[in-house]
Backbone and ligand atoms as CSV (ligand in chain L), in Angstrom:
chain,resi,resn,atom,element,x,y,z
A,1,UNK,N,N,49.430,-36.678,16.522
A,1,UNK,CA,C,48.990,-35.515,15.774
A,1,UNK,C,C,47.799,-35.894,14.896
A,2,UNK,N,N,46.867,-34.991,14.818
A,2,UNK,CA,C,45.686,-35.215,13.987
A,2,UNK,C,C,46.042,-34.959,12.525
A,3,UNK,N,N,45.973,-35.993,11.725
A,3,UNK,CA,C,46.399,-35.892,10.328
A,3,UNK,C,C,45.570,-34.878,9.558
A,4,UNK,N,N,44.262,-34.889,9.755
A,4,UNK,CA,C,43.389,-33.974,9.010
A,4,UNK,C,C,43.701,-32.525,9.358
A,5,UNK,N,N,43.926,-32.236,10.656
A,5,UNK,CA,C,44.222,-30.867,11.059
A,5,UNK,C,C,45.537,-30.404,10.446
A,6,UNK,N,N,46.520,-31.302,10.416
A,6,UNK,CA,C,47.810,-30.915,9.839
A,6,UNK,C,C,47.644,-30.629,8.355
A,7,UNK,N,N,46.925,-31.493,7.654
A,7,UNK,CA,C,46.771,-31.349,6.215
A,7,UNK,C,C,46.115,-30.020,5.853
A,8,UNK,N,N,45.257,-29.492,6.716
A,8,UNK,CA,C,44.581,-28.229,6.422
A,8,UNK,C,C,45.554,-27.073,6.291
A,9,UNK,N,N,46.720,-27.201,6.898
A,9,UNK,CA,C,47.686,-26.107,6.853
A,9,UNK,C,C,48.551,-26.129,5.608
A,10,UNK,N,N,48.491,-27.174,4.840
A,10,UNK,CA,C,49.329,-27.277,3.660
A,10,UNK,C,C,48.664,-26.615,2.460
A,11,UNK,N,N,49.457,-25.928,1.640
A,11,UNK,CA,C,48.883,-25.348,0.428
A,11,UNK,C,C,48.472,-26.442,-0.554
A,12,UNK,N,N,47.489,-26.137,-1.351
A,12,UNK,CA,C,47.088,-27.077,-2.398
A,12,UNK,C,C,48.222,-27.232,-3.404
A,13,UNK,N,N,48.335,-28.420,-3.954
A,13,UNK,CA,C,49.274,-28.617,-5.057
A,13,UNK,C,C,48.558,-28.220,-6.336
A,14,UNK,N,N,49.161,-27.280,-7.055
A,14,UNK,CA,C,48.594,-26.780,-8.302
A,14,UNK,C,C,49.581,-27.096,-9.431
A,15,UNK,N,N,49.148,-26.975,-10.679
A,15,UNK,CA,C,50.116,-27.185,-11.770
A,15,UNK,C,C,51.333,-26.276,-11.651
A,16,UNK,N,N,51.141,-25.073,-11.110
A,16,UNK,CA,C,52.247,-24.121,-11.035
A,16,UNK,C,C,53.240,-24.446,-9.921
A,17,UNK,N,N,52.732,-24.933,-8.753
A,17,UNK,CA,C,53.676,-25.193,-7.662
A,17,UNK,C,C,54.096,-26.663,-7.560
A,18,UNK,N,N,53.549,-27.518,-8.419
A,18,UNK,CA,C,53.852,-28.943,-8.345
A,18,UNK,C,C,55.354,-29.252,-8.431
A,19,UNK,N,N,56.130,-28.550,-9.280
A,19,UNK,CA,C,57.572,-28.846,-9.302
A,19,UNK,C,C,58.249,-28.633,-7.947
A,20,UNK,N,N,57.773,-27.649,-7.170
A,20,UNK,CA,C,58.348,-27.423,-5.853
A,20,UNK,C,C,58.109,-28.638,-4.962
A,21,UNK,N,N,56.854,-29.117,-4.926
A,21,UNK,CA,C,56.516,-30.254,-4.054
A,21,UNK,C,C,57.115,-31.557,-4.561
A,22,UNK,N,N,57.225,-31.705,-5.877
A,22,UNK,CA,C,57.916,-32.880,-6.425
A,22,UNK,C,C,59.380,-32.881,-5.983
A,23,UNK,N,N,59.988,-31.693,-5.960
A,23,UNK,CA,C,61.368,-31.581,-5.507
A,23,UNK,C,C,61.507,-31.994,-4.052
A,24,UNK,N,N,60.599,-31.519,-3.211
A,24,UNK,CA,C,60.641,-31.897,-1.790
A,24,UNK,C,C,60.542,-33.412,-1.640
A,25,UNK,N,N,59.649,-34.022,-2.403
A,25,UNK,CA,C,59.490,-35.474,-2.324
A,25,UNK,C,C,60.755,-36.192,-2.767
A,26,UNK,N,N,61.519,-35.549,-3.656
A,26,UNK,CA,C,62.775,-36.135,-4.133
A,26,UNK,C,C,63.962,-35.719,-3.264
A,27,UNK,N,N,63.711,-34.933,-2.220
A,27,UNK,CA,C,64.787,-34.539,-1.312
A,27,UNK,C,C,65.636,-33.394,-1.819
A,28,UNK,N,N,65.037,-32.544,-2.665
A,28,UNK,CA,C,65.794,-31.365,-3.099
A,28,UNK,C,C,64.883,-30.148,-3.159
A,29,UNK,N,N,65.498,-29.006,-2.876
A,29,UNK,CA,C,64.774,-27.746,-2.944
A,29,UNK,C,C,64.829,-27.244,-4.379
A,30,UNK,N,N,63.663,-26.991,-4.964
A,30,UNK,CA,C,63.589,-26.487,-6.333
A,30,UNK,C,C,62.894,-25.135,-6.330
A,31,UNK,N,N,63.461,-24.193,-7.082
A,31,UNK,CA,C,62.889,-22.854,-7.178
A,31,UNK,C,C,62.626,-22.523,-8.635
A,32,UNK,N,N,61.653,-21.654,-8.812
A,32,UNK,CA,C,61.385,-21.127,-10.129
A,32,UNK,C,C,62.497,-20.119,-10.466
A,33,UNK,N,N,62.980,-20.181,-11.700
A,33,UNK,CA,C,64.055,-19.281,-12.127
A,33,UNK,C,C,63.659,-18.624,-13.440
A,34,UNK,N,N,63.780,-17.318,-13.484
A,34,UNK,CA,C,63.469,-16.573,-14.702
A,34,UNK,C,C,64.483,-16.936,-15.778
A,35,UNK,N,N,64.000,-17.320,-16.949
A,35,UNK,CA,C,64.923,-17.680,-18.027
A,35,UNK,C,C,65.415,-16.446,-18.800
A,36,UNK,N,N,64.847,-15.281,-18.479
A,36,UNK,CA,C,65.317,-14.039,-19.119
A,36,UNK,C,C,66.453,-13.393,-18.331
A,37,UNK,N,N,66.244,-13.186,-17.020
A,37,UNK,CA,C,67.253,-12.463,-16.228
A,37,UNK,C,C,67.972,-13.357,-15.212
A,38,UNK,N,N,67.496,-14.585,-15.028
A,38,UNK,CA,C,68.184,-15.506,-14.135
A,38,UNK,C,C,67.823,-15.405,-12.669
A,39,UNK,N,N,66.867,-14.543,-12.324
A,39,UNK,CA,C,66.501,-14.387,-10.919
A,39,UNK,C,C,65.691,-15.587,-10.443
A,40,UNK,N,N,66.059,-16.101,-9.261
A,40,UNK,CA,C,65.262,-17.130,-8.599
A,40,UNK,C,C,64.137,-16.445,-7.847
A,41,UNK,N,N,62.987,-17.106,-7.755
A,41,UNK,CA,C,61.907,-16.513,-6.982
A,41,UNK,C,C,61.183,-17.559,-6.142
A,42,UNK,N,N,60.713,-17.074,-4.995
A,42,UNK,CA,C,59.892,-17.875,-4.091
A,42,UNK,C,C,58.970,-16.923,-3.366
A,43,UNK,N,N,57.669,-17.220,-3.299
A,43,UNK,CA,C,57.015,-18.364,-3.916
A,43,UNK,C,C,56.957,-18.225,-5.439
A,44,UNK,N,N,56.486,-19.293,-6.073
A,44,UNK,CA,C,56.361,-19.274,-7.523
A,44,UNK,C,C,55.331,-18.225,-7.940
A,45,UNK,N,N,55.439,-17.790,-9.168
A,45,UNK,CA,C,54.494,-16.803,-9.669
A,45,UNK,C,C,54.497,-16.801,-11.182
A,46,UNK,N,N,53.506,-16.153,-11.784
A,46,UNK,CA,C,53.405,-16.156,-13.242
A,46,UNK,C,C,54.395,-15.223,-13.938
A,47,UNK,N,N,54.894,-14.213,-13.198
A,47,UNK,CA,C,55.802,-13.228,-13.792
A,47,UNK,C,C,57.026,-13.031,-12.906
A,48,UNK,N,N,58.140,-12.710,-13.537
A,48,UNK,CA,C,59.350,-12.370,-12.794
A,48,UNK,C,C,59.177,-10.978,-12.173
A,49,UNK,N,N,59.402,-10.829,-10.870
A,49,UNK,CA,C,59.262,-9.503,-10.253
A,49,UNK,C,C,60.375,-8.542,-10.672
A,50,UNK,N,N,61.441,-9.068,-11.277
A,50,UNK,CA,C,62.558,-8.222,-11.699
A,50,UNK,C,C,62.346,-7.653,-13.102
A,51,UNK,N,N,61.992,-8.549,-14.063
A,51,UNK,CA,C,61.924,-8.107,-15.467
A,51,UNK,C,C,60.553,-8.352,-16.101
A,52,UNK,N,N,59.625,-8.889,-15.334
A,52,UNK,CA,C,58.237,-9.123,-15.751
A,52,UNK,C,C,58.093,-10.187,-16.842
A,53,UNK,N,N,59.146,-10.942,-17.087
A,53,UNK,CA,C,59.051,-12.023,-18.061
A,53,UNK,C,C,58.162,-13.138,-17.511
A,54,UNK,N,N,57.420,-13.774,-18.394
A,54,UNK,CA,C,56.612,-14.925,-17.970
A,54,UNK,C,C,57.337,-16.242,-18.255
A,55,UNK,N,N,58.554,-16.148,-18.726
A,55,UNK,CA,C,59.330,-17.332,-19.070
A,55,UNK,C,C,60.153,-17.786,-17.863
A,56,UNK,N,N,59.941,-19.017,-17.424
A,56,UNK,CA,C,60.650,-19.504,-16.235
A,56,UNK,C,C,60.860,-21.001,-16.331
A,57,UNK,N,N,61.843,-21.462,-15.582
A,57,UNK,CA,C,62.097,-22.894,-15.459
A,57,UNK,C,C,62.195,-23.222,-13.974
A,58,UNK,N,N,62.254,-24.503,-13.666
A,58,UNK,CA,C,62.443,-24.928,-12.279
A,58,UNK,C,C,63.830,-25.513,-12.149
A,59,UNK,N,N,64.550,-25.079,-11.130
A,59,UNK,CA,C,65.925,-25.522,-10.935
A,59,UNK,C,C,66.108,-26.039,-9.515
A,60,UNK,N,N,66.864,-27.116,-9.382
A,60,UNK,CA,C,67.282,-27.566,-8.054
A,60,UNK,C,C,68.340,-26.592,-7.551
A,61,UNK,N,N,68.182,-26.127,-6.318
A,61,UNK,CA,C,69.145,-25.188,-5.743
A,61,UNK,C,C,69.869,-25.864,-4.575
A,62,UNK,N,N,70.789,-25.109,-3.991
A,62,UNK,CA,C,71.702,-25.699,-3.001
A,62,UNK,C,C,71.006,-26.184,-1.731
A,63,UNK,N,N,69.905,-25.544,-1.375
A,63,UNK,CA,C,69.268,-25.861,-0.086
A,63,UNK,C,C,69.980,-25.218,1.089
A,64,UNK,N,N,70.968,-24.383,0.809
A,64,UNK,CA,C,71.695,-23.699,1.882
A,64,UNK,C,C,71.252,-22.247,1.965
A,65,UNK,N,N,71.473,-21.678,3.135
A,65,UNK,CA,C,71.142,-20.282,3.340
A,65,UNK,C,C,71.568,-19.854,4.724
A,66,UNK,N,N,71.117,-18.668,5.120
A,66,UNK,CA,C,71.442,-18.149,6.448
A,66,UNK,C,C,70.171,-17.623,7.103
A,67,UNK,N,N,70.165,-17.636,8.420
A,67,UNK,CA,C,69.001,-17.152,9.162
A,67,UNK,C,C,68.922,-15.630,9.059
A,68,UNK,N,N,67.799,-15.168,8.539
A,68,UNK,CA,C,67.557,-13.727,8.397
A,68,UNK,C,C,66.809,-13.222,9.632
A,69,UNK,N,N,65.918,-14.077,10.174
A,69,UNK,CA,C,65.212,-13.760,11.408
A,69,UNK,C,C,64.554,-15.032,11.913
A,70,UNK,N,N,64.069,-15.002,13.140
A,70,UNK,CA,C,63.370,-16.163,13.681
A,70,UNK,C,C,62.511,-15.736,14.862
A,71,UNK,N,N,61.595,-16.601,15.246
A,71,UNK,CA,C,60.870,-16.428,16.498
A,71,UNK,C,C,60.516,-17.814,17.026
A,72,UNK,N,N,60.299,-17.883,18.312
A,72,UNK,CA,C,59.930,-19.140,18.941
A,72,UNK,C,C,58.462,-19.061,19.329
A,73,UNK,N,N,57.672,-19.997,18.829
A,73,UNK,CA,C,56.237,-20.020,19.101
A,73,UNK,C,C,55.978,-20.830,20.377
A,74,UNK,N,N,55.378,-20.167,21.368
A,74,UNK,CA,C,55.025,-20.834,22.617
A,74,UNK,C,C,53.515,-21.019,22.744
A,75,UNK,N,N,52.756,-20.166,22.056
A,75,UNK,CA,C,51.306,-20.244,22.109
A,75,UNK,C,C,50.790,-21.293,21.138
A,76,UNK,N,N,49.705,-21.938,21.494
A,76,UNK,CA,C,49.100,-22.955,20.626
A,76,UNK,C,C,48.060,-22.296,19.730
A,77,UNK,N,N,48.539,-21.494,18.778
A,77,UNK,CA,C,47.632,-20.796,17.873
A,77,UNK,C,C,46.958,-21.743,16.885
A,78,UNK,N,N,47.658,-22.793,16.515
A,78,UNK,CA,C,47.154,-23.721,15.508
A,78,UNK,C,C,47.081,-25.121,16.092
A,79,UNK,N,N,45.911,-25.729,16.001
A,79,UNK,CA,C,45.707,-27.052,16.584
A,79,UNK,C,C,46.711,-28.064,16.057
A,80,UNK,N,N,47.051,-27.940,14.790
A,80,UNK,CA,C,47.960,-28.916,14.178
A,80,UNK,C,C,49.349,-28.871,14.797
A,81,UNK,N,N,49.704,-27.735,15.409
A,81,UNK,CA,C,51.038,-27.598,15.989
A,81,UNK,C,C,51.011,-27.663,17.514
A,82,UNK,N,N,49.847,-27.968,18.104
A,82,UNK,CA,C,49.699,-27.921,19.559
A,82,UNK,C,C,50.716,-28.801,20.272
A,83,UNK,N,N,50.997,-29.955,19.705
A,83,UNK,CA,C,51.949,-30.842,20.393
A,83,UNK,C,C,53.397,-30.580,19.980
A,84,UNK,N,N,53.626,-29.505,19.232
A,84,UNK,CA,C,54.998,-29.194,18.811
A,84,UNK,C,C,55.569,-27.971,19.517
A,85,UNK,N,N,54.742,-27.226,20.256
A,85,UNK,CA,C,55.267,-26.029,20.918
A,85,UNK,C,C,56.200,-26.445,22.052
A,86,UNK,N,N,57.255,-25.678,22.294
A,86,UNK,CA,C,57.671,-24.537,21.480
A,86,UNK,C,C,58.380,-24.999,20.210
A,87,UNK,N,N,58.160,-24.262,19.125
A,87,UNK,CA,C,58.870,-24.541,17.880
A,87,UNK,C,C,59.371,-23.229,17.292
A,88,UNK,N,N,60.345,-23.340,16.413
A,88,UNK,CA,C,60.985,-22.141,15.863
A,88,UNK,C,C,60.548,-21.917,14.424
A,89,UNK,N,N,60.066,-20.706,14.190
A,89,UNK,CA,C,59.847,-20.244,12.821
A,89,UNK,C,C,61.113,-19.527,12.389
A,90,UNK,N,N,61.593,-19.839,11.213
A,90,UNK,CA,C,62.806,-19.179,10.723
A,90,UNK,C,C,62.547,-18.575,9.352
A,91,UNK,N,N,63.124,-17.396,9.171
A,91,UNK,CA,C,63.159,-16.742,7.871
A,91,UNK,C,C,64.564,-16.986,7.344
A,92,UNK,N,N,64.667,-17.673,6.231
A,92,UNK,CA,C,65.981,-18.056,5.705
A,92,UNK,C,C,66.238,-17.334,4.387
A,93,UNK,N,N,67.397,-16.688,4.311
A,93,UNK,CA,C,67.853,-16.086,3.052
A,93,UNK,C,C,68.630,-17.176,2.321
A,94,UNK,N,N,68.020,-17.724,1.270
A,94,UNK,CA,C,68.677,-18.787,0.524
A,94,UNK,C,C,69.928,-18.258,-0.183
A,95,UNK,N,N,70.877,-19.130,-0.390
A,95,UNK,CA,C,72.109,-18.764,-1.095
A,95,UNK,C,C,71.786,-18.154,-2.451
A,96,UNK,N,N,70.711,-18.618,-3.080
A,96,UNK,CA,C,70.314,-18.134,-4.406
A,96,UNK,C,C,69.536,-16.822,-4.346
A,97,UNK,N,N,69.218,-16.324,-3.136
A,97,UNK,CA,C,68.601,-15.013,-3.026
A,97,UNK,C,C,67.249,-14.916,-2.338
A,98,UNK,N,N,66.273,-15.753,-2.688
A,98,UNK,CA,C,64.948,-15.574,-2.088
A,98,UNK,C,C,64.922,-15.808,-0.577
A,99,UNK,N,N,63.967,-15.144,0.069
A,99,UNK,CA,C,63.674,-15.397,1.479
A,99,UNK,C,C,62.565,-16.436,1.541
A,100,UNK,N,N,62.725,-17.415,2.416
A,100,UNK,CA,C,61.675,-18.405,2.628
A,100,UNK,C,C,61.400,-18.491,4.119
A,101,UNK,N,N,60.146,-18.753,4.455
A,101,UNK,CA,C,59.790,-18.950,5.856
A,101,UNK,C,C,59.531,-20.434,6.049
A,102,UNK,N,N,60.025,-20.940,7.161
A,102,UNK,CA,C,59.926,-22.370,7.422
A,102,UNK,C,C,60.033,-22.594,8.924
A,103,UNK,N,N,60.233,-23.820,9.297
A,103,UNK,CA,C,60.471,-24.150,10.703
A,103,UNK,C,C,61.847,-24.766,10.833
A,104,UNK,N,N,62.383,-24.640,12.034
A,104,UNK,CA,C,63.680,-25.230,12.322
A,104,UNK,C,C,63.455,-26.682,12.740
A,105,UNK,N,N,64.192,-27.587,12.097
A,105,UNK,CA,C,63.994,-29.010,12.373
A,105,UNK,C,C,64.784,-29.483,13.576
A,106,UNK,N,N,65.953,-28.904,13.799
A,106,UNK,CA,C,66.762,-29.350,14.936
A,106,UNK,C,C,66.714,-28.303,16.041
A,107,UNK,N,N,67.196,-28.679,17.188
A,107,UNK,CA,C,67.279,-27.743,18.308
A,107,UNK,C,C,68.750,-27.560,18.624
A,108,UNK,N,N,69.320,-26.440,18.165
A,108,UNK,CA,C,70.759,-26.254,18.361
A,108,UNK,C,C,71.110,-26.100,19.836
A,109,UNK,N,N,72.327,-26.513,20.165
A,109,UNK,CA,C,72.769,-26.437,21.560
A,109,UNK,C,C,73.037,-24.999,21.991
A,110,UNK,N,N,73.321,-24.127,21.026
A,110,UNK,CA,C,73.560,-22.720,21.342
A,110,UNK,C,C,72.422,-21.874,20.777
A,111,UNK,N,N,72.306,-20.649,21.286
A,111,UNK,CA,C,71.264,-19.741,20.824
A,111,UNK,C,C,71.444,-19.444,19.333
A,112,UNK,N,N,70.320,-19.311,18.630
A,112,UNK,CA,C,70.383,-18.944,17.217
A,112,UNK,C,C,70.984,-17.547,17.079
A,113,UNK,N,N,71.577,-17.295,15.941
A,113,UNK,CA,C,72.114,-15.959,15.679
A,113,UNK,C,C,71.823,-15.571,14.231
A,114,UNK,N,N,71.779,-14.284,13.995
A,114,UNK,CA,C,71.566,-13.797,12.642
A,114,UNK,C,C,72.695,-14.287,11.744
A,115,UNK,N,N,72.364,-14.571,10.503
A,115,UNK,CA,C,73.326,-15.034,9.500
A,115,UNK,C,C,73.907,-16.417,9.793
A,116,UNK,N,N,73.289,-17.132,10.728
A,116,UNK,CA,C,73.748,-18.491,11.015
A,116,UNK,C,C,73.452,-19.395,9.814
A,117,UNK,N,N,74.434,-20.172,9.381
A,117,UNK,CA,C,74.194,-21.069,8.241
A,117,UNK,C,C,73.174,-22.159,8.573
A,118,UNK,N,N,72.317,-22.450,7.622
A,118,UNK,CA,C,71.336,-23.530,7.749
A,118,UNK,C,C,71.267,-24.263,6.408
A,119,UNK,N,N,70.689,-25.432,6.448
A,119,UNK,CA,C,70.475,-26.171,5.196
A,119,UNK,C,C,69.135,-26.880,5.253
A,120,UNK,N,N,68.567,-27.080,4.101
A,120,UNK,CA,C,67.235,-27.683,4.009
A,120,UNK,C,C,67.286,-29.171,4.327
A,121,UNK,N,N,66.260,-29.617,5.006
A,121,UNK,CA,C,66.028,-31.044,5.228
A,121,UNK,C,C,64.568,-31.299,4.866
A,122,UNK,N,N,64.249,-32.521,4.619
A,122,UNK,CA,C,62.910,-32.837,4.116
A,122,UNK,C,C,62.287,-33.910,4.982
A,123,UNK,N,N,61.131,-33.576,5.570
A,123,UNK,CA,C,60.473,-34.468,6.507
A,123,UNK,C,C,59.081,-34.843,6.006
A,124,UNK,N,N,58.800,-36.140,5.957
A,124,UNK,CA,C,57.442,-36.556,5.604
A,124,UNK,C,C,56.454,-36.084,6.659
A,125,UNK,N,N,55.315,-35.566,6.235
A,125,UNK,CA,C,54.268,-35.163,7.170
A,125,UNK,C,C,53.324,-36.343,7.352
A,126,UNK,N,N,52.504,-36.287,8.415
A,126,UNK,CA,C,51.559,-37.392,8.630
A,126,UNK,C,C,50.633,-37.621,7.438
A,127,UNK,N,N,50.351,-36.577,6.679
A,127,UNK,CA,C,49.472,-36.727,5.527
A,127,UNK,C,C,50.177,-37.219,4.274
A,128,UNK,N,N,51.481,-37.425,4.337
A,128,UNK,CA,C,52.213,-37.959,3.202
A,128,UNK,C,C,53.004,-36.932,2.413
A,129,UNK,N,N,52.705,-35.650,2.625
A,129,UNK,CA,C,53.464,-34.603,1.925
A,129,UNK,C,C,54.837,-34.483,2.571
A,130,UNK,N,N,55.860,-34.232,1.767
A,130,UNK,CA,C,57.208,-34.028,2.286
A,130,UNK,C,C,57.428,-32.526,2.435
A,131,UNK,N,N,57.759,-32.121,3.669
A,131,UNK,CA,C,57.821,-30.715,4.040
A,131,UNK,C,C,59.278,-30.262,4.156
A,132,UNK,N,N,59.628,-29.131,3.528
A,132,UNK,CA,C,60.988,-28.618,3.720
A,132,UNK,C,C,61.099,-27.894,5.054
A,133,UNK,N,N,62.172,-28.173,5.760
A,133,UNK,CA,C,62.512,-27.470,6.990
A,133,UNK,C,C,63.993,-27.127,6.895
A,134,UNK,N,N,64.510,-26.492,7.945
A,134,UNK,CA,C,65.936,-26.158,7.946
A,134,UNK,C,C,66.588,-26.658,9.217
A,135,UNK,N,N,67.842,-27.049,9.086
A,135,UNK,CA,C,68.676,-27.523,10.185
A,135,UNK,C,C,69.872,-26.595,10.335
A,136,UNK,N,N,70.318,-26.436,11.580
A,136,UNK,CA,C,71.558,-25.693,11.817
A,136,UNK,C,C,72.755,-26.627,11.826
A,137,UNK,N,N,72.527,-27.909,12.093
A,137,UNK,CA,C,73.627,-28.856,12.227
A,137,UNK,C,C,74.325,-29.103,10.914
A,138,UNK,N,N,75.644,-29.030,10.933
A,138,UNK,CA,C,76.404,-29.188,9.697
A,138,UNK,C,C,76.331,-30.613,9.158
A,139,UNK,N,N,76.213,-31.582,10.061
A,139,UNK,CA,C,76.270,-32.969,9.612
A,139,UNK,C,C,74.897,-33.545,9.287
A,140,UNK,N,N,73.838,-32.909,9.767
A,140,UNK,CA,C,72.510,-33.482,9.576
A,140,UNK,C,C,72.106,-33.374,8.123
A,141,UNK,N,N,71.242,-34.230,7.751
A,141,UNK,CA,C,71.089,-34.514,6.468
A,141,UNK,C,C,70.339,-34.125,5.291
A,142,UNK,N,N,70.974,-33.687,4.299
A,142,UNK,CA,C,70.272,-33.475,3.055
A,142,UNK,C,C,70.251,-34.766,2.264
L,1,ZN,ZN,ZN,63.430,-11.955,-14.873
């Protein structure tokens, strides 16, 4: 895989999203949480979409959730993923509430289904960033 091409797809690390990426590097999923109403949010933002408070903290969350939707990519739309097709994009409803889009890290032996339990796993990318993905396997590792 071309390291430079892969790196182009990653978001910049900013002061606001750095806790998320620090969490990934530490092997845990961290979300911004409103300190006024307690709502978790993803992606991070300056205001709570529920109560408009600008007060928030970062919390480690379970890393568990269920599949809300998915698709399998067969076309080589992005050069960085050309050698990974087919791969699965998954929309995961985290246990804490937010929807996140990611890729499936494992290839389950059975067809995916709605509401299937998944858990976050963390994979180093060629550029050194640790990327969150999701696994369907109960034993695979957080
Ligand atoms: Zn709030």
